[in-house]
C-alpha positions in Angstrom: -31.5 -52.4 -5.8 -31.1 -51.0 -2.3 -31.6 -47.3 -1.8 -28.5 -45.1 -1.2 -28.1 -44.7 2.5 -26.3 -41.4 2.3 -28.0 -38.3 3.6 -28.6 -35.2 1.5 -28.3 -32.0 3.6 -30.4 -28.9 2.8 -30.2 -25.6 4.7 -33.1 -23.1 5.0 -33.2 -19.6 6.4 -36.6 -20.3 8.1 -39.1 -23.2 8.4 -42.1 -23.7 10.6 -40.6 -27.0 11.7 -37.8 -29.1 10.1 -39.7 -32.3 11.2 -43.0 -31.1 9.7 -41.3 -30.1 6.5 -40.0 -33.7 6.1 -43.4 -35.1 7.1 -45.0 -33.2 4.4 -42.5 -34.4 1.8 -43.1 -38.0 2.8 -46.9 -37.7 2.8 -46.8 -36.0 -0.6 -44.5 -38.7 -2.0 -41.8 -36.2 -2.7 -39.0 -37.6 -0.5 -36.9 -39.9 -2.7 -33.7 -40.3 -0.6 -32.6 -40.1 3.0 -32.6 -36.4 3.8 -31.4 -34.0 6.5 -32.8 -30.4 6.7 -31.6 -27.6 8.9 -33.2 -24.2 9.5 -31.5 -21.1 10.9 -34.9 -20.2 12.4 -37.9 -22.3 13.3 -41.3 -20.8 14.0 -43.2 -23.8 15.1 -40.8 -26.4 16.4 -42.0 -29.6 18.0 -40.8 -30.8 21.4 -41.6 -33.8 23.6 -45.2 -34.5 24.7 -46.6 -32.2 21.9 -44.8 -29.2 23.5 -43.3 -26.5 21.2 -39.5 -26.0 21.1 -38.5 -22.3 21.1 -36.8 -21.6 17.7 -34.5 -18.7 18.7 -32.3 -17.8 15.7 -28.7 -18.9 16.1 -29.6 -22.2 17.9 -29.5 -25.5 16.1 -32.7 -27.0 14.6 -32.6 -29.9 12.2 -34.3 -33.2 11.3 -33.5 -36.1 9.1 -35.5 -38.9 7.5 -34.1 -42.4 6.9 -35.9 -45.3 5.3 -36.6 -47.5 8.3 -35.6 -50.6 6.2 -32.0 -49.1 6.1 -31.4 -48.7 9.8 -28.7 -50.7 11.6 -30.1 -54.2 11.6 -30.0 -54.6 15.4 -31.5 -51.2 16.3 -34.7 -51.5 18.3 -37.0 -49.0 16.6 -38.4 -47.8 19.9 -34.9 -46.7 21.0 -34.0 -44.7 17.9 -34.0 -41.5 20.0 -31.4 -42.9 22.3 -29.3 -44.1 19.4 -29.2 -40.9 17.4 -28.9 -38.7 20.5 -25.9 -40.6 21.7 -24.2 -40.5 18.3 -24.4 -36.7 18.4 -23.4 -36.6 22.0 -20.2 -38.4 21.2 -19.3 -35.9 18.5 -19.9 -33.0 21.0 -17.8 -34.7 23.6 -14.9 -35.1 21.2 -15.2 -31.3 20.7 -14.8 -30.7 24.4 -18.4 -30.6 25.7 -19.6 -32.2 29.0 -23.0 -32.9 27.5 -24.8 -36.1 28.6 -28.0 -37.8 27.6 -30.9 -38.0 30.0 -33.2 -40.9 29.1 -34.5 -41.1 26.6 -34.0 -38.0 24.4 -32.7 -35.0 26.3 -29.3 -33.3 26.1 -28.1 -32.0 29.4 -25.2 -29.9 30.8 -25.0 -30.7 34.5 -28.6 -30.4 35.7 -30.1 -28.3 33.0 -31.6 -29.3 29.6 -30.0 -27.8 26.5 -31.9 -29.6 23.9 -33.7 -32.8 22.9 -34.6 -35.4 20.2 -38.0 -36.4 19.0 -38.5 -39.4 16.7 -41.6 -40.3 14.7 -42.5 -42.8 12.0 -44.1 -41.5 8.8 -44.8 -44.1 6.2 -41.5 -45.9 5.3 -39.4 -43.4 7.1 -38.2 -42.7 10.6 -37.9 -38.9 11.1 -35.7 -37.7 13.9 -35.7 -34.0 14.9 -33.1 -32.4 17.1 -32.9 -29.0 18.7 -29.9 -27.7 20.7 -29.4 -24.3 22.4 -26.1 -23.2 21.0 -26.2 -19.5 21.9 -29.5 -18.7 23.6 -31.6 -20.4 26.2 -34.7 -19.6 28.3 -34.0 -19.1 32.0 -34.9 -22.6 33.0 -32.7 -24.2 30.4 -29.0 -23.9 29.5 -26.9 -23.7 26.4 -24.1 -25.8 25.0 -20.8 -25.3 26.8 -18.6 -25.1 23.7 -18.7 -22.9 20.5 -19.2 -25.0 17.4 -19.9 -24.4 13.7 -23.3 -25.7 12.8 -22.4 -26.8 9.3 -19.2 -28.6 10.4 -21.2 -30.3 13.2 -23.9 -31.5 10.9 -21.4 -32.8 8.3 -19.6 -34.9 11.1 -23.0 -36.1 12.3 -24.1 -37.1 8.8 -20.9 -39.1 8.3 -21.4 -40.8 11.6 -25.0 -41.8 10.8 -23.9 -43.1 7.4 -21.5 -45.6 9.2 -24.6 -47.5 10.4 -22.9 -48.2 13.7 -24.5 -51.1 15.5 -26.9 -50.5 18.3 -25.0 -52.8 20.6 -21.9 -50.7 20.2 -23.7 -47.5 21.0 -25.7 -49.0 23.8 -22.6 -50.5 25.5 -21.3 -46.9 26.0 -24.7 -45.4 26.8 -25.4 -47.8 29.7 -22.1 -46.9 31.4 -23.4 -43.4 31.9 -27.0 -44.3 32.7 -26.5 -43.8 36.5 -26.6 -40.0 35.9 -30.3 -40.4 35.4 -31.0 -41.6 39.0 -31.7 -38.0 40.3 -34.1 -37.1 37.5 -37.6 -37.8 36.3 -39.2 -38.8 33.0 -42.8 -38.6 31.8 -45.0 -41.6 31.1 -48.7 -41.5 30.3 -48.9 -37.9 31.4 -47.3 -38.6 34.7 -43.9 -37.6 36.2 -41.9 -40.7 37.0 -38.7 -40.9 39.1 -35.8 -42.7 37.5 -34.2 -43.5 40.9 -35.1 -47.2 40.7 -35.1 -47.6 36.9 -33.4 -50.6 35.4 -32.1 -50.1 31.8 -32.9 -53.1 29.6 -30.8 -54.2 26.6 -33.3 -52.8 24.1 -33.1 -49.3 25.6 -36.4 -49.5 27.5 -36.8 -49.1 31.3 -38.2 -51.3 33.9 -39.7 -49.3 36.8 -41.8 -50.9 39.5 -42.6 -53.8 37.1 -43.7 -51.6 34.3 -41.8 -51.4 30.9 -41.3 -48.0 29.4 -40.1 -47.4 25.8 -38.5 -44.3 24.4 -40.0 -43.8 21.0 -41.8 -40.4 21.0 
């Protein structure tokens, strides 16, 4: 019998990292269903390229684990960050935000980052962690341009994930906005790479100067 695809949501006052919490459950064989966890405060959050993500209380920190055999059947695993980032972006847009997604996993308002997504595979699960600056941001970052209730947002996001929307439907909208990336950079193999000449491929990867770059990180 196929596992239940629904996500169980759990809230914590404080965790070291929502992603590490799920990783531990998976490694210890204690995760028995698709699960989302949210912490009001995070003391050791994980960012891209092994950086830490500041866990200032009041901002949004959550992760979810989904059995990778239950993902939408056309979703390229390496583009899961794009897929799940864009699903959340659409909800925020409907609430009035001007947020956009910089390839592959960053949430931006205008030219400043407000958050990001990081995706890893642990055992049979894909674990996706998301951090958003809702109320506080370091000087080089920005915060979300609308006020939103965290629990309501996560409930809407949970229901959207459970719809198992096809990758091609999400990607068709994402690629219409991709030109916003042209003035920005990404990082690849420890180097800063301009996105000015990047070509977005149908699987969510980029072609830059003849090299293929994938987004799973």
